[in-house]
Structure formats: C-alpha cells, structure tokens
N, C-alpha and C positions, 0 to 999 in steps of 0.2 A: 569901927567894928573890925575885930581881928579875923584872920582866916578861919580860926576854929569855929567862931560864931557863924561866919558866912557859909560854912560847909556843913551846917547842922543837919541838913536833909540827907547827907550821905549815910547816916546811921540807919536809914530805912531800906538800903539796897538789899541786904540779906533777908530781912523780914518780908519784903515785898515778894521776893521769889518764893519764900516759904508759904506765904498766903495764897499765891496762885496755885502752888502744888496742892494745897488743901482744898482749893475750889475746883480741882479737876483740870488744871493747866490754863484756865482762862476765867475772866470775870469782868464785870463792869467796874469802873473806877471806885465807886462808893462801896461796892461789895468788897473790894480788895482792901480799902482803907479800914473798913469795919472789921475785917478778919485780922488785920495787923493789930488793931486796938484790942481785940479779944485775945489773940495769942499772947500779947505782951502785957495784958491786964493794965493798959494805960489809964492814968487817972483823969478825972474830969477836968482838972486844971490844965492838962495838956490838950485834951480834946476840945475844950471850949475856947481856946485862944483864937483870935481873929486877926486878919490883916487890916490895913487902913481902908481897904475897899469894903470890908465887912465879910469877906469870904473866910472860910475856915483855914487857919494856918496849917494844921496837921494835914488836911487833905491836899493843900497846895504843896507842902513838902513832899508828900508821897508822889504827887504828879511830877515833880522835878526829878525825884529818884527814878521814876519810870523812864524819863527822857534819856538819862544817862545809860540805863540798861538797854534801851533801844539802840543807842549808838554803839554799845559794847556787843550787840548781837545776841543778847540774852532774851529780849522780848521782841515779838513780831508786831510792827506798827501798821501792818497792811489793812487791818479791819478797823474802821472808825468806830469808836465808842466801846470797844472791847479790848482788854489787855490780854495778851496770849504769850505763853512761854514758847521759845524756839527749842529745838532739840538740845542745843547747848545750855539753854536756860533751865531745862528740866534737870540737868545733871549738876548745875552749878550751886555751890554753897559758899556764900561770900562772907568772910570774916570782916571785922571792923578795919583791920589793916589793909586787906585786899580792896575794900570799898574806897579807902583813901587813895590807893594807887590808881584805881579806875577814875576817880574824880580828877586827880592831878593830870592824868594822861589826856583826858578830853578837854580840860581847860587849856592845856598846851596846844592841842590840835586846833581848837577853835580860835585861839589867838593867832596861830600860824595861818589858818585859812582866811582870817580877816585881812591879812596882809597880802595874800596870794591873789593877784588880780586875774589869774587864769581860771579861778573857780567862780561859780555864780555867787552873787552877793548873798550873804546869810540873812535870813528873815529875822527882824528884831523880835518877832513874837516868841521865838523859841530860845535864842541863846545870847542875845545882846547883854543880858545881865551877867551871864557867865564870862563872856569875853572881857567885860569890864571888872570882873571879880567882885561883883556886887551880889549880896545875898538875894536869892530868889524870894525870900520872905519879905524883902523890902519892895519887891515889885507889887504893883496894884493887885494883880491876880493873873492866873493862867487863863481866866475867862476875860471877856471884854468888860471893863468896869464902866464904860460910858453909859450904857443902858441903865444900870443900877443907879448911877448918879442922877440921871434924868428922872427915874421913878421916885427917887427920894425927894426930888424937888417939886413933885406934884402936891397939890392940896390933899388933905385926907379924903375928901369926897372924890377928887379926881383919881386917886389911886384905887379907890373902891370901884369906880366906873371902868377903869382900864382893866382891872382884874375881871370884871364882868365880861368885857369884850374878849379877853383871853380865854375864858371858860367857854364862851359861845363858839369861838374859833376852834376850840379843842374838842367840840362835839357835844357840849352840854346844851340842854334846851330849857326854855322858860326861865332863863336866868334873870333875876331881879336883885337890886340893891335895896335893903330895908331902909326905912326912914330913920334918920339920925336921931338919937335920944330915946328911941323906942325899940331898939334892936335886941335888947337883953343879951348883949355879948355876941350877937350874930350880925354880920355885915351884909349877908346876902344868901340867896338860896337858888336852887335850880334842880333840874332832873337829868340824870344820866341813864340813857337807854342802852342796856347791854345787848338786847335782841328784842324782837317784837313781843316776847312774852315776859321779859324781865326788865324792870327799870328801878332806879333808886332815887329817892329824894336826898339831895345833898345840900348842906349848909356850908358857908365859908366865912372865914374871918381874915381881914387884911391888916397887917401890921407894917406900916411904912416907917421903918426904923432907920435912924442914922447909924454910922459906923460905930462899933463898940457896944451897941445894944444887942442883947441876946434874948430870945424868947425863952422863958423859964418853964420849969416843970409845972409850977402852980398855974400858969396861964393855960397850958395844955389841959390840965385837969378841970379848970373852970370852963373851958370851951366844951369839953366833953359833957359836963353836967348840963350846959345849956342845950346841947344837942339831943340829949335823951328825951324820947317821946316826940321829937319834932322832925327827925330825919334819920336815915339809915347810915349815912356817911358824913364825915366832917373833914374839911380841908382848912389848914392854916397857911396863909401865904405871907411871906415876909421878905423885905429887902435886906435882911440881915441873916443871922444864923440861929440855930436852936442849940441850947445847951445839951450836953450828953444826957443829963437827967431828963430833959424834956423829950428827947428821942426815945428813951426807955419808957417813959410814961405813955407816949403815943402808941407804943407797941406792947403795952402791958397785957399779959395773959388774963383772960376773963373779962376784959373791958373792950368796948367798941374801939376799933382801930381808928386813929386820926392820921390822915395823910398830911405830911409836912412838906412844904415847898420853900426852900431857902433861896438865897440870892443866886447861887450858881444854877440851881434847877429852874429858877424863874427865867434866867437868861436863856437856858436851853429851850424852854417852852415858847418864849417869844420868837426864838430863831426857827423853831420847828414850823410854826404857822406863819412866820414872816410878818408878824404884827408890828407895824410902826418901824420896820427895819428895811434897809436897802441891801439886798444880797450882793456879795462880792466874793470872789475866790482868791484865797491866799495859798501859795505853795511854800512849804518849808523845805529847806535843803536837808537831804539825808547824808549827813557828814560821813557816816561809816561807809556808804557806797563809794564816795570819792576817795577815801583814804587809801585803798589799794592801788589807785593810780598814782598816788604820790610816791610810791615805792619804785615805780618803773624807772629804769635808768635810761638816760638819753643816749641815742646811738652815736657811736664815735665817728 
C-alpha cells in the first residue's frame, strides 16, 4: 500500500472542523461523522465500507483525523466522549495541502518520540500504526475488537441470551427471549420504565453477523412491520454495521423509530455496565504536551 492510500483519512481534517462548527463547537463522535457525511453528500458506497473487525471504515477514519487534530491543538481531548474545538480550532480552516503538512509533521514527531528514551513509552492503542506508517484502516478498530470476536463466536441462542443480560443490566425489566422458530422476526421483548407513570414495551432483534455482513434497509423495514401492534419501541442489535440506507429507514419520518446498535455501540454498552469484562485503565501519551519540551536548549 502506498503512502497516498495509507493517509486517506487526512482528507477529513478540514471537514471535521467544519462539522464541529456546525454543531456549535462540540459533538459526539457519531454526530460529527454524520454531519461530515451530510455536508459532503457522501455516497452509501463510502459510508457502508467496513474494516476487518466489522466496524465502519468511514467513522474509523474520522476518529483518526480527530487524533491528529488533537495533537495539533485544534481539538480539546479533555472531555471523554465529546469532541470539542479549541480557540485555535474555531478559527482554523484546513486545506488539503495543509492537512498533508500536519500529517507529515506528526508522523515525524511520533517516529522521533519512539526513539527518544527520555519520553514515556507511547501507547500502542493510539499511534503504533502511525509510527510504522501503516494505514489506520488496516488496524482492527479504534475500539477493542476482542469482545466483538467473542460475541461472534457465540451460538445464535447464546448471543440472544447475552443480549438479554445486557438489556437487563442497562435498566430494562421483564426481558425475555422468544422461543426459536416462533418469534415472527422478534428475538425478545422487555419493558423500559421511564418513570413511575410511563413505560414502554420494547422488542429486540439480534443479528450475530460475521465481518463484512451489513444489516440492510429491507431488514430494518421487516423488523418494523413485525413490531407494529406488538410494542412501542424496537431495537436491532448486531455485531456488524448498518448500511446507510438502513440508518435512514430506521429514522424515516412518519414511521416508528428503530434503535440501532452496531458493533461499536455494542462494545460501549458492555463497557458501561462492565458485563463480562475486566476493567483496566490505559493512559495514552499526549504528544503535543511533550513537544514544547523538545525545543528546550540544554544549558551550556
């Protein structure tokens, strides 16, 4: 793979800043990616591409673009789960040429830091792919892929049951898995209580898909049809991704909204309730923080 291909995510630097400005200077990762796709009118062909892990390639590329902009001081990484423009980021407008300069600058810095024994070791989670000049698209994912691989290795019945446990841990009540062969396109149901006066009957469908398989628009439509008259809310859970057309169908005006849980969101949900996971803390090096000390001259 040549450098032009390996640096494909660089083209999202400028659009990412524009998207955050549109969102009021901050936003959740998926909100930002969706705004970029809307602003640039990206095709389903681009939006539906996946990585080997099954995660969405476009969202992964945007996440890598965000990392470079954090190093450059244009995004604030201080708040977990929210991307926020710094004062410099609000004013910055990055051309394609400027994006390439930023990319080359931080590749060089990361390579130098890898050899600098005076700096703390760099976490493999964030920049080892860059140091080795490997495309981030070839990495498994910015999320932990191991959990998804474990879930894909479960039996169909086992995946349905672990989804039942996840929903229970997430606040759902009376969650049950339907008998196989007689579910009519529904794998389970439960109740979500909003407050003592309001509750919703919820049905869910589990799609334990291998990498490369994508939930289609037709599947979302069929699930909605199965939901009508049986529940107020519907959830589709998959170990893969949803096509852009499927996402549009799930949010179509005038139709009951379907909640979509893809591989990335599924990992987040397991992590939030710590279901089947052992918690550990990983610290990533803030390269831009240490860079100013590299410029300090040694006393004579």
